[in-house]
VEXLUM-250405 format. One record per residue (C-alpha): residue number from 1; chain; x, z, y. Coordinates in nm, 2 decimals, m for minus. Layout:
PT    n  chain      px      pz      py
PT  NUM      A       X       Z       Y
...
***
This chain:
PT    n  chain      px      pz      py
PT    1      A    5.26   m8.48   m3.57
PT    2      A    5.43   m8.81   m3.47
PT    3      A    5.43   m8.71   m3.10
PT    4      A    5.58   m8.37   m3.17
PT    5      A    5.84   m8.53   m3.40
PT    6      A    5.94   m8.77   m3.12
PT    7      A    5.97   m8.47   m2.87
PT    8      A    6.18   m8.29   m3.13
PT    9      A    6.42   m8.59   m3.15
PT   10      A    6.42   m8.61   m2.77
PT   11      A    6.51   m8.24   m2.76
PT   12      A    6.82   m8.29   m2.97
PT   13      A    6.94   m8.57   m2.74
PT   14      A    6.87   m8.35   m2.44
PT   15      A    7.08   m8.07   m2.59
PT   16      A    7.37   m8.31   m2.65
PT   17      A    7.32   m8.44   m2.29
PT   18      A    7.36   m8.08   m2.16
PT   19      A    7.69   m8.05   m2.35
PT   20      A    7.81   m8.37   m2.19
PT   21      A    7.69   m8.26   m1.85
PT   22      A    7.88   m7.93   m1.86
PT   23      A    8.18   m8.08   m2.04
PT   24      A    8.52   m7.98   m1.90
PT   25      A    8.67   m8.32   m1.99
PT   26      A    8.40   m8.58   m2.04
PT   27      A    8.65   m8.86   m2.08
PT   28      A    8.82   m8.69   m2.37
PT   29      A    8.50   m8.63   m2.58
PT   30      A    8.56   m8.78   m2.93
PT   31      A    8.24   m8.96   m2.98
PT   32      A    8.33   m9.08   m3.32
PT   33      A    8.38   m8.72   m3.44
PT   34      A    8.05   m8.61   m3.27
PT   35      A    7.86   m8.90   m3.44
PT   36      A    8.01   m8.82   m3.79
PT   37      A    7.93   m8.45   m3.75
PT   38      A    7.58   m8.52   m3.63
PT   39      A    7.51   m8.75   m3.93
PT   40      A    7.66   m8.48   m4.16
PT   41      A    7.43   m8.22   m4.01
PT   42      A    7.12   m8.43   m4.06
PT   43      A    7.22   m8.49   m4.42
PT   44      A    7.28   m8.11   m4.47
PT   45      A    6.95   m8.02   m4.31
PT   46      A    6.76   m8.27   m4.52
PT   47      A    6.94   m8.15   m4.84
PT   48      A    6.88   m7.78   m4.77
PT   49      A    6.52   m7.81   m4.66
PT   50      A    6.42   m8.06   m4.93
PT   51      A    6.61   m7.95   m5.24
PT   52      A    6.63   m7.61   m5.40
PT   53      A    6.98   m7.67   m5.54
PT   54      A    7.12   m7.70   m5.19
PT   55      A    7.00   m7.36   m5.09
PT   56      A    7.12   m7.21   m5.42
PT   57      A    7.48   m7.34   m5.36
PT   58      A    7.49   m7.18   m5.01
PT   59      A    7.32   m6.86   m5.14
PT   60      A    7.58   m6.83   m5.43
PT   61      A    7.87   m6.87   m5.18
PT   62      A    7.72   m6.61   m4.95
PT   63      A    7.67   m6.38   m5.24
PT   64      A    8.04   m6.39   m5.32
PT   65      A    8.13   m6.28   m4.97
PT   66      A    7.85   m6.03   m4.98
PT   67      A    8.02   m5.88   m5.29
PT   68      A    8.34   m5.85   m5.10
PT   69      A    8.17   m5.66   m4.82
PT   70      A    8.01   m5.43   m5.08
PT   71      A    8.36   m5.35   m5.21
PT   72      A    8.45   m5.26   m4.85
PT   73      A    8.15   m5.02   m4.84
PT   74      A    8.29   m4.83   m5.14
PT   75      A    8.60   m4.76   m4.94
PT   76      A    8.40   m4.65   m4.64
PT   77      A    8.18   m4.43   m4.85
PT   78      A    8.48   m4.24   m4.98
PT   79      A    8.57   m4.14   m4.63
PT   80      A    8.22   m4.13   m4.48
PT   81      A    7.96   m4.09   m4.76
PT   82      A    7.67   m4.03   m4.52
PT   83      A    7.73   m4.37   m4.34
PT   84      A    7.68   m4.60   m4.64
PT   85      A    7.40   m4.67   m4.89
PT   86      A    7.14   m4.56   m4.64
PT   87      A    6.82   m4.75   m4.56
PT   88      A    6.96   m4.87   m4.22
PT   89      A    7.34   m4.87   m4.18
PT   90      A    7.46   m4.86   m3.82
PT   91      A    7.64   m5.15   m3.65
PT   92      A    7.98   m4.98   m3.67
PT   93      A    7.96   m4.93   m4.05
PT   94      A    7.80   m5.26   m4.15
PT   95      A    7.98   m5.51   m3.92
PT   96      A    8.31   m5.35   m3.81
PT   97      A    8.45   m5.11   m4.08
PT   98      A    8.46   m5.39   m4.35
PT   99      A    8.74   m5.54   m4.13
PT  100      A    8.96   m5.27   m4.28
PT  101      A    8.94   m5.45   m4.62
PT  102      A    8.89   m5.81   m4.52
PT  103      A    9.19   m5.83   m4.28
PT  104      A    9.45   m5.67   m4.52
PT  105      A    9.32   m5.88   m4.81
PT  106      A    9.35   m6.21   m4.62
PT  107      A    9.69   m6.10   m4.48
PT  108      A    9.81   m6.04   m4.83
PT  109      A    9.70   m6.39   m4.92
PT  110      A    9.89   m6.52   m4.62
PT  111      A   10.20   m6.32   m4.71
PT  112      A   10.22   m6.47   m5.06
PT  113      A   10.14   m6.82   m4.93
PT  114      A    9.80   m6.88   m5.09
PT  115      A    9.58   m6.88   m4.77
PT  116      A    9.81   m7.12   m4.58
PT  117      A    9.80   m7.35   m4.88
PT  118      A    9.41   m7.33   m4.90
PT  119      A    9.38   m7.38   m4.52
PT  120      A    9.61   m7.68   m4.52
PT  121      A    9.44   m7.87   m4.80
PT  122      A    9.07   m7.78   m4.73
PT  123      A    9.14   m7.82   m4.36
PT  124      A    9.29   m8.16   m4.43
PT  125      A    8.99   m8.27   m4.63
PT  126      A    8.75   m8.15   m4.37
PT  127      A    8.95   m8.30   m4.09
PT  128      A    8.93   m8.64   m4.26
PT  129      A    8.55   m8.61   m4.26
PT  130      A    8.50   m8.45   m3.93
PT  131      A    8.80   m8.59   m3.73
PT  132      A    8.87   m8.23   m3.61
PT  133      A    9.21   m8.05   m3.64
PT  134      A    9.28   m7.89   m3.98
PT  135      A    9.26   m7.53   m3.87
PT  136      A    8.95   m7.56   m3.66
PT  137      A    8.78   m7.73   m3.95
PT  138      A    8.87   m7.46   m4.19
PT  139      A    8.79   m7.18   m3.94
PT  140      A    8.43   m7.32   m3.92
PT  141      A    8.39   m7.27   m4.30
PT  142      A    8.57   m6.93   m4.29
PT  143      A    8.34   m6.81   m4.01
PT  144      A    8.03   m6.93   m4.20
PT  145      A    8.08   m6.65   m4.46
PT  146      A    8.31   m6.39   m4.30
PT  147      A    8.15   m6.37   m3.96
PT  148      A    8.31   m6.41   m3.62
PT  149      A    8.52   m6.10   m3.57
PT  150      A    8.64   m6.10   m3.94
PT  151      A    8.73   m6.47   m3.93
PT  152      A    8.92   m6.42   m3.60
PT  153      A    9.09   m6.11   m3.74
PT  154      A    9.22   m6.28   m4.06
PT  155      A    9.34   m6.57   m3.83
PT  156      A    9.56   m6.36   m3.61
PT  157      A    9.88   m6.52   m3.72
PT  158      A    9.74   m6.86   m3.63
PT  159      A    9.59   m6.75   m3.30
PT  160      A    9.93   m6.60   m3.19
PT  161      A   10.09   m6.94   m3.24
PT  162      A    9.82   m7.17   m3.10
PT  163      A    9.80   m7.29   m2.75
PT  164      A    9.55   m7.12   m2.52
PT  165      A    9.30   m7.42   m2.51
PT  166      A    9.26   m7.41   m2.89
PT  167      A    9.21   m7.03   m2.88
PT  168      A    8.92   m7.09   m2.63
PT  169      A    8.77   m7.34   m2.88
PT  170      A    8.77   m7.08   m3.15
PT  171      A    8.62   m6.82   m2.91
PT  172      A    8.34   m7.06   m2.83
PT  173      A    8.28   m7.14   m3.20
PT  174      A    8.27   m6.77   m3.28
PT  175      A    7.94   m6.73   m3.08
PT  176      A    7.75   m6.93   m3.34
PT  177      A    7.78   m6.77   m3.68
PT  178      A    7.64   m6.48   m3.88
PT  179      A    7.81   m6.25   m4.14
PT  180      A    7.74   m6.31   m4.51
PT  181      A    7.68   m5.93   m4.54
PT  182      A    7.37   m5.97   m4.31
PT  183      A    7.21   m6.26   m4.51
PT  184      A    7.03   m6.02   m4.75
PT  185      A    6.89   m5.81   m4.47
PT  186      A    6.77   m6.12   m4.27
PT  187      A    6.59   m6.27   m4.57
PT  188      A    6.39   m5.95   m4.61
PT  189      A    6.24   m6.01   m4.26
PT  190      A    6.23   m6.39   m4.22
PT  191      A    6.18   m6.69   m4.46
PT  192      A    6.49   m6.70   m4.67
PT  193      A    6.51   m7.07   m4.71
PT  194      A    6.54   m7.12   m4.33
PT  195      A    6.80   m6.84   m4.30
PT  196      A    7.01   m7.02   m4.56
PT  197      A    6.96   m7.35   m4.39
PT  198      A    7.08   m7.21   m4.06
PT  199      A    7.42   m7.10   m4.19
PT  200      A    7.59   m7.45   m4.24
PT  201      A    7.40   m7.61   m3.95
PT  202      A    7.55   m7.35   m3.71
PT  203      A    7.90   m7.42   m3.84
PT  204      A    7.87   m7.80   m3.80
PT  205      A    7.70   m7.77   m3.46
PT  206      A    7.97   m7.53   m3.34
PT  207      A    8.22   m7.82   m3.40
PT  208      A    7.99   m8.06   m3.22
PT  209      A    7.92   m7.84   m2.92
PT  210      A    8.29   m7.74   m2.87
PT  211      A    8.38   m8.11   m2.90
PT  212      A    8.14   m8.18   m2.61
PT  213      A    8.20   m7.88   m2.39
PT  214      A    8.57   m7.83   m2.44
PT  215      A    8.74   m8.13   m2.61
PT  216      A    9.10   m8.06   m2.70
PT  217      A    9.36   m8.31   m2.81
PT  218      A    9.58   m8.18   m3.09
PT  219      A    9.90   m8.37   m3.18
PT  220      A   10.02   m8.40   m3.53
PT  221      A   10.30   m8.16   m3.46
PT  222      A   10.05   m7.89   m3.34
PT  223      A    9.81   m7.95   m3.62
PT  224      A    9.99   m7.71   m3.85
PT  225      A    9.90   m7.39   m4.05
PT  226      A   10.10   m7.08   m3.96
PT  227      A   10.29   m6.88   m4.23
PT  228      A   10.48   m6.55   m4.21
PT  229      A   10.82   m6.73   m4.23
PT  230      A   10.76   m6.99   m3.95
PT  231      A   11.05   m7.04   m3.72
PT  232      A   11.30   m6.90   m3.96
PT  233      A   11.15   m6.55   m3.94
PT  234      A   11.27   m6.31   m4.20
PT  235      A   10.99   m6.20   m4.44
PT  236      A   10.90   m5.84   m4.37
PT  237      A   10.90   m5.60   m4.67
PT  238      A   10.55   m5.61   m4.83
PT  239      A   10.44   m5.25   m4.78
PT  240      A   10.57   m5.26   m4.42
PT  241      A   10.37   m5.58   m4.37
PT  242      A   10.06   m5.42   m4.53
PT  243      A   10.08   m5.11   m4.33
PT  244      A   10.10   m5.31   m4.00
PT  245      A    9.80   m5.51   m4.12
PT  246      A    9.59   m5.20   m4.18
PT  247      A    9.69   m5.04   m3.85
PT  248      A    9.62   m5.37   m3.67
PT  249      A    9.27   m5.39   m3.83
PT  250      A    9.19   m5.03   m3.72
PT  251      A    9.31   m5.10   m3.37
PT  252      A    9.10   m5.42   m3.36
PT  253      A    8.78   m5.23   m3.47
PT  254      A    8.82   m4.98   m3.18
PT  255      A    8.88   m5.26   m2.92
PT  256      A    8.57   m5.46   m3.04
PT  257      A    8.35   m5.15   m3.05
PT  258      A    8.45   m5.05   m2.70
PT  259      A    8.38   m5.40   m2.56
PT  260      A    8.04   m5.42   m2.74
PT  261      A    7.93   m5.08   m2.60
PT  262      A    8.04   m5.18   m2.25
PT  263      A    7.87   m5.52   m2.26
PT  264      A    7.54   m5.39   m2.39
PT  265      A    7.54   m5.10   m2.14
PT  266      A    7.61   m5.34   m1.85
PT  267      A    7.32   m5.57   m1.96
PT  268      A    7.09   m5.26   m1.97
PT  269      A    7.21   m5.16   m1.62
PT  270      A    7.12   m5.50   m1.48
PT  271      A    6.78   m5.48   m1.65
PT  272      A    6.72   m5.14   m1.49
PT  273      A    6.82   m5.26   m1.14
PT  274      A    6.60   m5.57   m1.18
PT  275      A    6.30   m5.35   m1.27
PT  276      A    6.34   m5.15   m0.95
PT  277      A    6.28   m5.48   m0.76
PT  278      A    5.97   m5.57   m0.97
PT  279      A    5.85   m5.41   m1.30
PT  280      A    5.82   m5.74   m1.49
PT  281      A    6.16   m5.87   m1.37
PT  282      A    6.39   m5.82   m1.67
PT  283      A    6.67   m6.03   m1.82
PT  284      A    6.45   m6.10   m2.12
PT  285      A    6.17   m6.24   m1.91
PT  286      A    6.40   m6.44   m1.68
PT  287      A    6.57   m6.60   m1.98
PT  288      A    6.23   m6.66   m2.14
PT  289      A    6.12   m6.86   m1.84
PT  290      A    6.45   m7.05   m1.84
PT  291      A    6.43   m7.12   m2.21
PT  292      A    6.06   m7.25   m2.21
PT  293      A    6.15   m7.62   m2.15
PT  294      A    6.40   m7.61   m2.44
PT  295      A    6.15   m7.43   m2.67
PT  296      A    5.89   m7.71   m2.59
PT  297      A    6.16   m7.97   m2.68
PT  298      A    6.15   m7.83   m3.03
PT  299      A    5.83   m8.02   m3.09
PT  300      A    5.59   m7.73   m3.04
PT  301      A    5.26   m7.71   m2.85
PT  302      A    5.26   m7.51   m2.53
PT  303      A    5.14   m7.18   m2.67
PT  304      A    5.39   m7.17   m2.95
PT  305      A    5.67   m7.29   m2.72
PT  306      A    5.59   m6.99   m2.49
PT  307      A    5.62   m6.74   m2.78
PT  308      A    5.94   m6.90   m2.89
PT  309      A    6.09   m6.90   m2.54
PT  310      A    6.01   m6.53   m2.50
PT  311      A    6.18   m6.45   m2.83
PT  312      A    6.48   m6.66   m2.73
PT  313      A    6.52   m6.45   m2.42
PT  314      A    6.49   m6.13   m2.61
PT  315      A    6.75   m6.24   m2.86
PT  316      A    7.01   m6.34   m2.60
PT  317      A    6.97   m6.00   m2.42
PT  318      A    6.95   m5.78   m2.73
PT  319      A    7.01   m5.94   m3.08
PT  320      A    6.85   m6.12   m3.37
PT  321      A    6.74   m5.79   m3.54
PT  322      A    6.51   m5.70   m3.25
PT  323      A    6.34   m6.04   m3.26
PT  324      A    6.31   m6.04   m3.64
PT  325      A    6.16   m5.69   m3.65
PT  326      A    5.92   m5.78   m3.37
PT  327      A    5.78   m6.10   m3.52
PT  328      A    5.81   m6.06   m3.90
PT  329      A    5.45   m5.93   m3.94
PT  330      A    5.29   m6.21   m3.74
PT  331      A    5.52   m6.51   m3.82
PT  332      A    5.29   m6.64   m4.10
PT  333      A    5.01   m6.69   m3.84
PT  334      A    5.21   m6.96   m3.67
PT  335      A    5.26   m7.32   m3.78
PT  336      A    5.52   m7.40   m4.04
PT  337      A    5.73   m7.59   m3.79
PT  338      A    5.73   m7.29   m3.56
PT  339      A    5.84   m7.06   m3.84
PT  340      A    6.13   m7.30   m3.92
PT  341      A    6.27   m7.34   m3.57
PT  342      A    6.22   m6.98   m3.48
PT  343      A    6.40   m6.85   m3.79
PT  344      A    6.69   m7.10   m3.75
PT  345      A    6.73   m7.02   m3.38
PT  346      A    6.76   m6.65   m3.42
PT  347      A    6.99   m6.67   m3.72
PT  348      A    7.31   m6.64   m3.52
PT  349      A    7.51   m6.39   m3.32
PT  350      A    7.47   m6.57   m2.99
PT  351      A    7.40   m6.29   m2.74
PT  352      A    7.57   m6.08   m2.47
PT  353      A    7.70   m5.81   m2.71
PT  354      A    7.88   m6.09   m2.91
PT  355      A    8.07   m6.18   m2.60
PT  356      A    8.21   m5.83   m2.60
PT  357      A    8.30   m5.85   m2.97
PT  358      A    8.49   m6.18   m2.93
PT  359      A    8.67   m6.08   m2.61
PT  360      A    8.77   m5.75   m2.78
PT  361      A    8.89   m5.93   m3.09
PT  362      A    9.12   m6.16   m2.88
PT  363      A    9.25   m5.87   m2.67
PT  364      A    9.37   m5.70   m2.99
PT  365      A    9.56   m6.01   m3.11
PT  366      A    9.69   m6.25   m2.84
PT  367      A    9.88   m6.24   m2.52
PT  368      A    9.75   m6.20   m2.16
PT  369      A    9.75   m6.57   m2.08
PT  370      A    9.52   m6.65   m2.36
PT  371      A    9.30   m6.35   m2.29
PT  372      A    9.27   m6.45   m1.93
PT  373      A    9.16   m6.81   m2.02
PT  374      A    8.90   m6.68   m2.26
PT  375      A    8.77   m6.42   m2.01
PT  376      A    8.74   m6.69   m1.74
PT  377      A    8.52   m6.89   m1.97
PT  378      A    8.26   m6.63   m2.07
PT  379      A    7.98   m6.86   m1.93
PT  380      A    8.10   m7.14   m2.15
PT  381      A    8.11   m6.92   m2.46
PT  382      A    7.75   m6.81   m2.40
PT  383      A    7.64   m7.17   m2.33
PT  384      A    7.82   m7.28   m2.65
PT  385      A    7.63   m7.02   m2.86
PT  386      A    7.29   m7.12   m2.70
PT  387      A    7.35   m7.49   m2.75
PT  388      A    7.45   m7.44   m3.11
PT  389      A    7.13   m7.24   m3.18
PT  390      A    6.92   m7.50   m3.01
PT  391      A    7.08   m7.79   m3.20
PT  392      A    7.05   m7.61   m3.53
PT  393      A    6.68   m7.53   m3.47
PT  394      A    6.61   m7.88   m3.35
PT  395      A    6.78   m8.05   m3.64
PT  396      A    6.62   m7.82   m3.90
PT  397      A    6.28   m7.88   m3.73
PT  398      A    6.30   m8.25   m3.80
PT  399      A    6.24   m8.18   m4.17
PT  400      A    6.01   m7.87   m4.14
PT  401      A    5.64   m7.96   m4.08
***
């Protein structure tokens, strides 16, 4: 076990090294912030894997947001009763339509000043610990429970007033989360304690990885929280504001859905063209071969590392559900360490379809200059999501044997 543990530690250092290697501005990496966040992540991983109370705290918070999503389902059921409360809800219903409740609700909290107040003070506390800007720190927590598109959607006011570099940071971070509404479904397929552990680890690692790949200096003047009356703007009448919020949420759903369909279809087209060259040549298999060294660096023997690498490739091309459904019946036959790192790695939205979701979300909210910067950095967004998943699995693996 000692040898595998040392390999696991080496793996974490290698993942950090890759972040440094591909960094846009190596000289601007804030190593103090990276060190503090890494230490925080180790403490969180130890707490969640070693103490039941840690998992209960995260589960309780996730349950609260799950309740919010269930309220959204009631509204959806009124219009489309056959789409809700079925054994397997489709992606459009489960992940996108709840935006119609979440966005207006958070916009109302922004309108009356509650959300900017919360972001300011929670963000200030987190920024003190993490040395990250206030909004980015709060966004990480917000994303942990709401999910990527919902967190972006309720942050539209802030995104419109941020500079493009900071928007790219949030886009990269958005590759690394899950939605609270999915937690219950995941725990029915994979070990629940590892699912819960992955949630905060992904959030902290998203801050670490973006700090490495895309460090951005934020001045005190820029590190502010947007409100509806910024810049002397006149407060819009409430119901006019609410109507615009609901229409904006509906438009955002359509843009996200269109981008997801296009990205998934394009990935499938590439797969079909590759198969014409050679039957076994698929994106999943190619990525599985590429991911093998990283799977081995999780502290696994060769056979288990190969299985993990294949599932890593499958997840990146398809999604976490495909992997979970495929391995849930045989997971118990593998080592405890494999079960832990496998579960933590797949508990994120880092895949090709998520790229479509995030690009679609930004297209519905920000100007062309910001969209162009994000679209030019699709590779960095995917790399960010992969590195976060590797870091989370590697750190959790240190405490699971």
